[in-house]
N, C-alpha and C positions, 0 to 999 in steps of 0.2 A: 187074477181077474182081469179081463180085457175091457178097457174103457172104450167109449165111442170114438175117442181120438185115436186110440191104438188101432181100432178096426179101420178107420179112415186111412191111417198111414200104411197099414198092411195092404190095403186095396189099391193104393196109388203109387207107393214107392217101389221101385223094382226089387225083386228078390236078389239075393247074392248071385245066384246063377244067371239071372237076367243082366245084372250089372257086369258080370264077366263077359257075357255074350256081346253086350253093347261095346265094351272096351275092346274086345277082339275085333269086332266089326270096324271100329274106328281105326285101330292100328293096321289092319289088313288093307283097308282102302288107301291109307296114306302111304304104306309101303308100295302098293301097286302103282300109285301115282308117281312116286319117286322113281320106280323102275322104268315106267314109260318115259319120263322126262330124261332119265339117264340114257336110255336106248336111243332116243331121238337126238340127244346132244352128241352122241358118239357116232351114230350111223351117218349123220350128215357129212362130217369130214371123211369118214371111211369111204363113202361113195365117190368122193373127189379123188382119194388115193387110188381106188380101183380104176376109175376112168383114166387118170393120167398114166397109171401103170400099164394098162392094156394098150393105150395109144402108143406109149414108148416101145412096148414089145413089138408092135407092128412096124414102127419106124426104124427100129434098130436090129432088124433081122440079120444084118451082116455082122453083128457083134454078139455071137451066141453066149459069151460069158456074161454080158450085161443082161441079155434076155433071161438067163437063168436066175440072176440075182433079183430081177424084177418079179420073176415067178415066185420066189421065196417071199417077197413083200406081199404079193397078192394072196398067197396061202396064209400068211400071218393075219392079213386083214379078214380073210374068210373065217379063221378061227375066232377072232374077236367078235365078228358078227354072230357066229353060232353061240358063243358064250352069252351074248346079249339076249338072244332068243330063249336060251335056257333060263336066264334070270327072269324073264317075263313069264315063262311057264311056271316057275317056282313061286310066283307071287300072283296067282290068279285072283282077279276081282272084277266084277261080281261073280260069285260062284253060281248063282241062279240065273236062269234065262229070263228074258223079258216076258212079262205077263201083264194081263189087264188087272190093275190094282186100284182099289178105292183109296186114292191119295188122301182124301179128307179124313177117312176113318183111321188110316195108318198114322197120319200125323197127329190126330187128336189123341189116340191111345198113347203114343210116345210122349206127347206133351203132358198128359195127366200122370204118366208114370214118374216123370221127373219133377212133379209138383208145380207145373206151369198152368196157365189159364188158356182157355179157348174162347175167343170172342164170339158171342152168340149172334145168330141171325144174319150173318153176312152171306152165307150160302143158302140160297132159296131151298125150301123143303122139297125133297125129291130131285134136286138138281144132280145131273150126272157128274160125278167127280172122279171117274175112272180114267187112269192114264196107262200107257203102255211102257213099262219099265221093269227092270229087275228089282224085286222087293228089297233085297239087301242093299242095292245101290241107293234107292230112295231113302231107306232108313239111315244109311251112312251119311248121306248129304244132310239130312235133318239133324243128326247128332253133331256133325261139324258145325252146322248153323247155330245150334244151341250153345256150343262152346264159344262161338264168336260173339253172340249177343248177351251171354250171361257172365261176362268177366266181372269179377268181384262178387257182390251178393245180390245183384239185380235178378229179379224173377222174369222168366220168359213169358211172352204172350203170343198165341198163334191166331192169325187172322186167315179166314178162308173165304174166297170169293171166286166168281166166274167172270171172265172177261172174254166174251165171244166164244171162241173154241179153245180157250185156255183156262186151266185151273190155276189160281194164284194162291200160293202158300207164303204167307208173310209172317216171319218170326222177328219179334222185336223185344227189347227190354222195356219193362214198365217205366223206367226212368232212363231216358236216352243219355248216353255219355257225351261229354264234350269232346270235340275233335282234339286228338293228342298229336303233338309234334315229335313224340318219341319214335325211334325206328321200330317197324313192325317185326315181331318175333317171326322167325323163319317158319315155325310150325303153323302159325296162323295164316301166313301167306300160302302155305301148301294146302291148308284146309280150304281156302277160297278157291284155289285152282282145282281142287278135287270136286267141290260143289259145282263149279262152272262146267267141268267136263261131264259130270253125271247128267246135269241138265241138258247139255248140248247133245250128248249121246241119245237122249230121249226125245230129241227134236225141239227142246225148249231152250230157255236161257235163265241165267241167274244174275242178280244184281245185289249189291250190298253197300252199306253206308255205316256210319257210327251207330252201333246198337241195332242194326237192321240187316236181315238177309231175306231176299224175296226170290222164290222159285216160280217160274211161269212155265207150265207143262201143258202140251196139247192133250185135249180130251181124246181118249181111245175111240177109234172108229172101227166098228165091227163090219166085216165083209164076208163074203162066201169062203174066203181062204183062211179066215182067222176065227178060232173059237173064242168065245168070251168067257173068261174065268170069273167066278163071283168075287 
């Protein structure tokens, strides 16, 4: 027999399939962010190698054996650059294109799925909460934010508000944690960077503090060249 409590848990807690989907989303977004950072870290010195190598080839034309060796260096640099591009292609994220998404609805549904609370009444009834973003990117940012604010057994709370032309998604723990002087775990640092990049790619910004993550995303603007998805 299914009790009222069982029915509530069934309706709010993610199914096993949904839990796997969320875990995959979280992992893919972090891998993609790591790949982007690695590519940037390696391509910057590679560009210096290419520039110096090409300059030396021009300056040392009277030494063909040196020019040949420099050519080998430049070919090796090109191979490394190609390998980096292939790495980025093998870890694509987000997989969906930017769409007009109801950020308040998506965030509220995710919050209820994980047993969190949504603060009532902060977003005026009928207020436009649509933003232009890839849905899986927004969901990944929210999942990372939940990880950051729910360390331990603290339950998350979602606050929704409108600040001018921005939608504000504010995730915090019911009991804010004290500032810790322990070194931050590398995966948590990567989560913060991923959240910040996703918000930045959507034209917004992200901020965070102890037990708090806030996303500020611009409201989607419909024009003649852009269809509005529900």
